[in-house]
C-alpha positions, 0 to 999 in steps of 0.5 A, spaced: 473 503 540 477 503 533 481 509 536 482 506 543 485 500 540 489 503 535 493 507 540 494 501 544 497 497 539 505 498 537 503 498 529 501 495 523 503 490 518 504 490 510 506 486 505 508 487 498 509 481 493 513 481 487 510 475 482 516 475 477 516 470 471 520 464 472 523 458 468 519 452 466 522 447 472 521 453 478 515 452 482 512 459 485 510 461 491 504 460 495 500 466 498 495 467 503 494 475 504 490 478 509 490 486 508 487 493 508 489 499 504 486 506 503 488 513 500 487 520 502 489 527 502 493 531 507 494 539 507 500 541 510 502 549 509 498 550 503 501 544 499 496 538 498 499 530 499 495 525 496 497 518 500 496 511 499 497 506 505 497 498 505 497 493 510 498 486 510 500 479 513 502 472 509 500 467 514 504 462 509 511 465 511 509 470 517 511 476 513 508 482 515 509 490 513 505 496 512 507 500 505 506 507 504 507 513 499 505 520 497 506 524 491 505 532 491 507 538 486 509 545 488 508 550 483 515 554 483 513 559 478 514 566 480 517 563 487 524 561 485 522 557 479 524 559 471 526 566 471 523 567 464 516 567 467 515 559 464 512 555 469 515 552 474 514 545 479 517 541 484 515 534 484 515 530 490 514 523 492 515 518 498 515 511 499 516 507 505 515 501 509 515 498 516 514 491 519 509 491 525 503 487 527 496 488 524 489 486 527 484 484 522 478 479 523 476 473 519 470 477 518 474 482 515 469 487 519 476 492 521 482 493 520 488 497 525 495 498 523 500 502 524 508 503 524 514 507 524 515 508 517 523 508 514 523 511 506 526 516 501 523 522 499 525 524 492 524 532 489 524 533 481 525 541 480 522 542 472 526 548 471 533 546 473 533 539 472 535 537 479 533 531 483 534 530 490 534 524 495 533 524 502 531 520 508 525 520 511 521 517 517 513 518 518 508 515 523 502 512 519 496 508 522 490 506 519 483 504 522 478 502 517 471 499 519 467 495 513 461 499 509 459 493 505 458 485 505 463 481 503 464 480 495 468 474 493 471 472 486 475 466 484 479 464 478 486 460 475 490 461 468 496 458 466 503 462 468 507 457 463 507 451 460 507 446 466 504 450 472 497 453 473 495 459 478 489 458 482 487 464 486 480 467 490 480 474 492 475 476 498 474 483 500 470 489 503 470 496 502 471 500 508 471 507 511 475 510 516 481 514 518 489 515 517 493 518 521 500 521 519 505 524 524 499 525 529 495 529 523 488 525 522 485 525 515 478 521 513 479 515 509 472 514 504 475 509 499 478 503 503 478 496 502 480 490 507 480 483 504 483 476 503 487 473 498 489 466 497 493 463 491 497 457 490 501 454 483 500 447 482 502 443 476 498 442 470 500 439 463 494 441 460 498 448 460 502 446 455 496 447 449 493 453 452 
């Protein structure tokens, strides 16, 4: 069923949030994020790529996005590497993002997301010290099913002398498949979750 639904969707969603330190008078944004993530490997022409994909939707501001990255290293010793026979390698990394819908029910029982990602691929040659950056596009999809009951944790902490951060995090471990440019890979360590946080005034933080 997941694969049938996946092909009928135009794509998925992920959100990457950065919380920076703020002045005392500034109020930080609240958040309510539903997400799914997973890592996997793909071997193309003898080179193994380690992927990580995350899809998320922030119901507070409606932001959705899918983000993905991969890393690999290619041994160039004796194949265009150092001429003196010393070990050589090319390190390749990619980071990309696309904004599309994501399907995750309130039960966190499954997740379906897919997007056309736009990003950059960086290659670093250890022999020459040269670095090259090129634009890349990849079509990425994620289809996961929960494999365990939900677990929830809550907490709070002062983020400065005037505000306290309160959060509740619920997640389920998951497994399924990822698709990159039509190639399917198994995802064994996936996560489907829901993260809610809020910043509230708290004078007691001045004594923390």
